[in-house]
C-alpha positions in Angstrom: 72.3 112.9 155.1 75.1 115.5 156.1 76.5 118.2 153.6 79.1 117.2 151.2 82.0 119.7 149.9 82.5 118.6 146.1 85.8 119.0 145.5 88.3 119.1 142.1 91.4 117.6 142.0 93.9 119.0 139.7 97.1 117.2 139.4 97.0 113.2 139.7 101.1 113.0 140.4 102.8 111.8 143.6 101.2 114.2 145.8 97.5 113.5 144.3 97.6 109.8 143.9 99.7 108.9 147.5 98.2 111.7 149.5 95.6 113.8 148.7 93.2 111.5 147.0 93.3 108.6 149.4 93.1 111.2 152.1 90.1 113.0 150.8 88.0 109.5 150.1 88.5 108.7 153.4 86.7 112.0 154.5 82.7 111.5 154.6 82.1 115.0 154.1 84.0 115.4 150.9 82.9 114.4 147.2 85.6 114.2 144.7 83.8 115.1 141.4 86.6 114.7 138.8 90.1 114.3 138.5 92.5 116.6 136.1 95.6 116.1 134.8 97.4 117.4 131.4 98.3 113.5 131.2 94.6 112.6 131.2 95.9 108.8 131.3 96.9 109.8 135.0 93.8 111.2 135.7 92.1 108.3 134.5 94.0 105.5 136.2 93.7 107.7 139.4 90.0 108.2 139.1 89.4 104.2 138.5 91.3 103.5 141.7 88.6 105.8 143.8 85.5 105.1 141.3 85.7 108.9 140.2 83.2 109.1 137.0 84.7 112.1 135.4 88.2 113.3 134.5 89.6 116.2 132.5 93.0 117.0 130.8 92.4 120.9 131.1 91.3 122.3 134.4 89.4 125.3 132.8 87.1 122.6 131.4 86.7 120.8 134.4 85.6 124.3 136.2 83.1 125.2 133.4 81.5 122.0 133.4 81.4 120.6 137.0 78.9 122.0 139.7 82.2 122.3 142.4 82.5 123.8 145.8 86.3 123.8 146.1 89.7 122.7 144.3 92.8 121.0 145.6 95.5 122.6 143.4 98.3 119.9 143.3 100.6 121.3 140.4 104.2 122.1 140.0 105.0 125.1 141.5 105.6 127.2 138.4 102.1 127.0 137.9 100.6 126.9 141.3 99.4 130.5 141.1 97.7 130.4 137.7 95.6 127.6 138.5 94.7 128.6 142.2 94.1 132.2 140.6 91.6 130.9 138.2 89.8 128.4 140.4 89.6 131.4 143.1 88.1 133.5 140.3 85.8 131.0 139.0 84.3 130.9 142.7 85.6 128.2 144.2 87.6 127.6 147.7 90.9 126.8 147.0 93.3 124.5 148.7 96.7 124.4 147.2 100.1 122.3 148.0 102.8 124.2 149.1 104.8 126.9 148.2 101.8 129.3 147.3 103.8 130.3 144.1 107.5 130.8 143.5 107.3 134.0 145.2 106.2 136.1 147.8 104.4 138.7 145.3 102.4 135.5 143.9 101.4 134.7 147.5 100.4 137.8 148.1 98.5 138.1 145.0 96.4 134.9 146.0 95.6 136.5 149.2 94.2 139.5 147.6 92.1 137.7 145.3 91.0 135.1 147.9 89.4 138.3 149.9 88.1 139.8 146.6 86.5 136.9 145.8 85.2 135.9 149.5 86.9 132.2 149.2 89.0 130.2 151.2 92.5 129.7 150.4 94.4 127.6 152.5 98.2 126.4 151.8 99.1 122.6 152.4 101.9 123.0 155.3 101.4 119.9 156.4 103.9 119.7 159.3 101.9 122.5 161.3 99.3 119.5 160.9 101.1 116.6 162.0 99.6 115.3 165.1 103.1 114.7 167.0 103.5 118.6 166.1 100.5 119.6 167.4 101.0 117.6 170.6 104.0 118.6 171.4 103.7 122.3 171.2 100.8 121.8 173.3 102.5 120.4 175.9 105.7 122.4 175.9 103.8 125.9 176.0 101.6 124.7 179.0 104.7 124.5 181.2 107.4 126.8 180.0 107.9 129.7 177.7 110.0 129.1 174.6 113.0 130.8 174.4 114.8 128.7 171.1 113.6 126.9 168.7 115.8 125.0 165.7 114.8 123.5 162.6 116.8 121.2 160.4 115.6 119.8 157.0 118.5 118.1 155.3 118.7 115.6 152.1 120.7 114.8 149.3 119.7 115.7 145.8 121.1 117.2 142.3 118.8 120.3 142.8 119.8 122.2 139.8 117.9 119.5 137.4 115.1 118.7 139.8 113.8 122.3 140.8 114.9 123.7 137.5 112.0 126.8 137.7 112.4 127.9 141.2 114.6 127.4 144.3 114.6 124.4 145.7 114.8 126.8 149.1 111.6 128.4 148.3 110.0 125.3 146.8 110.9 123.0 149.8 112.9 124.4 152.5 109.8 126.2 153.0 108.7 123.3 155.2 111.3 123.6 157.9 111.0 127.7 157.6 107.3 127.9 158.2 107.5 125.4 160.8 110.0 127.5 162.5 107.9 130.3 162.3 104.6 128.8 163.3 106.1 127.1 166.1 107.9 130.6 167.3 104.5 132.4 166.7 106.2 135.5 165.6 107.9 137.3 162.3 111.3 137.9 162.1 113.1 141.0 163.4 117.0 140.5 162.6 117.9 137.6 160.1 121.6 136.5 158.6 122.2 133.9 156.4 125.3 131.9 155.1 124.6 130.3 151.8 126.9 127.8 150.1 127.0 125.5 146.6 128.6 122.4 147.2 128.8 120.3 144.0 126.4 122.2 142.2 126.0 125.1 139.8 123.0 126.5 142.1 122.9 127.1 146.2 122.0 124.1 147.8 123.2 124.9 151.5 121.7 127.6 153.9 122.4 127.9 157.6 120.4 131.0 159.3 120.0 132.7 162.4 116.6 134.3 163.5 115.6 136.9 166.3 111.7 136.8 166.3 109.7 139.7 167.4 108.8 137.9 170.5 112.4 137.9 171.4 112.8 133.9 170.6 115.7 133.0 168.8 115.4 130.4 165.7 117.9 128.9 163.5 117.3 127.1 160.0 119.9 124.5 158.4 119.0 123.1 155.4 121.6 121.6 153.1 121.0 118.8 149.9 124.8 117.5 150.2 124.1 115.2 153.0 124.1 111.2 153.7 120.1 111.1 153.9 117.0 112.9 154.9 117.1 114.6 158.1 114.5 116.4 159.3 114.0 117.6 163.0 112.7 120.5 165.4 114.3 121.5 168.8 112.0 123.9 171.0 113.6 125.1 174.5 112.5 126.9 177.4 113.4 127.1 180.8 111.3 124.5 181.9 111.2 122.1 179.0 113.0 121.3 175.9 111.0 119.1 172.9 112.8 117.2 170.5 110.7 116.3 167.2 112.2 113.6 165.0 110.4 113.9 161.7 112.6 111.5 159.9 116.4 110.9 160.7 117.6 109.1 157.7 114.0 107.3 157.5 110.4 108.1 157.7 110.2 107.2 161.8 108.5 110.2 163.7 109.0 110.6 167.3 109.3 112.9 170.2 111.1 113.6 174.1 109.8 116.3 176.1 112.8 116.7 178.5 111.4 118.7 181.6 113.7 120.4 184.2 113.0 119.8 187.7 114.2 123.3 189.1 117.7 121.8 189.2 120.9 123.1 187.9 122.9 121.6 185.4 125.9 122.9 185.0 129.1 120.9 184.3 128.9 117.3 182.9 132.6 116.8 183.8 132.6 118.2 187.3 129.3 117.0 188.6 127.7 114.5 186.0 124.6 114.8 184.7 121.3 115.2 186.2 118.1 113.2 184.8 115.6 115.4 183.6 111.9 114.0 183.8 111.5 112.7 180.0 108.2 111.6 178.1 108.2 109.9 174.5 105.5 110.6 172.2 105.2 108.1 169.2 104.0 109.6 165.7 101.9 106.3 164.9 100.2 106.4 168.2 99.1 109.8 168.6 97.8 109.5 165.1 96.0 106.3 165.3 97.3 105.2 162.2 100.2 103.8 160.9 99.5 105.4 157.1 102.2 108.1 156.1 99.6 110.3 155.2 97.9 110.2 159.2 100.7 110.6 160.9 102.7 113.1 159.0 99.7 115.3 158.6 98.0 115.3 155.1 95.1 114.1 155.7 94.9 116.4 158.9 95.1 119.0 156.6 92.5 117.9 154.3 90.1 117.6 157.0 91.1 121.0 158.3 89.8 122.1 154.8 87.1 120.8 154.4 85.9 121.3 158.0 86.6 124.8 157.2 83.8 125.4 154.4 81.4 123.4 156.4 81.9 125.3 159.5 82.7 128.8 158.1 86.1 128.9 160.4 89.9 129.5 158.9 92.3 126.9 158.1 95.5 126.3 160.3 97.2 128.0 157.1 96.0 130.6 155.6 96.8 131.7 152.1 97.8 135.0 153.7 99.9 133.3 156.4 101.8 131.4 153.7 102.8 134.5 152.3 104.3 135.7 155.5 106.7 132.4 155.1 107.3 133.3 151.9 108.3 136.6 152.8 110.3 135.5 155.7 112.4 133.4 152.8 113.2 136.1 151.2 114.2 137.9 154.1 117.1 135.2 154.7 118.3 134.9 151.4 118.7 138.4 151.1 120.6 139.0 154.5 123.3 136.8 153.3 126.8 137.2 155.2 
């Protein structure tokens, strides 16, 4: 019988009940021992769905009474640091939902604690894990150097009431920022950002340009006053360009990769448009499932975490790496123009 990683899940809200617990339950090498939530009736309802015997209202009690290898921390961002820190100091490996705290100081502090305790601390940056994103990056990098990456994440929301304890930029837009940084494979060298507050007492629109240390130019556009949810990533190089759709008004995900055959494309007006060789990729087909948690990278990040604990490897997004994305977020907000 293969070894099972014994985990305790802390947080039975939407991410726990709809995403992480269903995904973890599908992993043969994972055993969910207990679920904890301050509203214990939520924990009990979720535990009953998956035949999990133990529930707790307080994670301190769960850590004292259960023999666990790891904790899955799915609490609000303003509580993430304290819960994750407690779990690490109790000797557990930790997978925490993004963001890794509400600022870079907390993220770096968790990184130091994980190193001190000799434990794995991973952050659930699920966009990195999307099979669609991984496949596009692999194919583009195989044929061209990347020179430009454009990341966009827009939606409609009154964030001053929903994100009342920390900026939605650090807590939500961090998805698009982290994906930009991950795809570039480099750290920011020079940045500039325009910030606006539209129909809101707090900032809710950001447009940034970034020059990375490796020479790649990037842009990041985010806005909470748009007609629908728009989330995509463009990757450009002289021999290939990719357009990754992660939801343009819906949850459909797909990608196109355009390959340059070497011909010049100068003026559409005078010479027309040269047809490039286009490759179409479907997120559901690549994931082998139409479950949102599968094709949007959530299950993959849980599989990655469990596999790391079994095999002694590093997760795709370590706490140290997530802290660098928090550093970048704060740098972009600092360099307003």
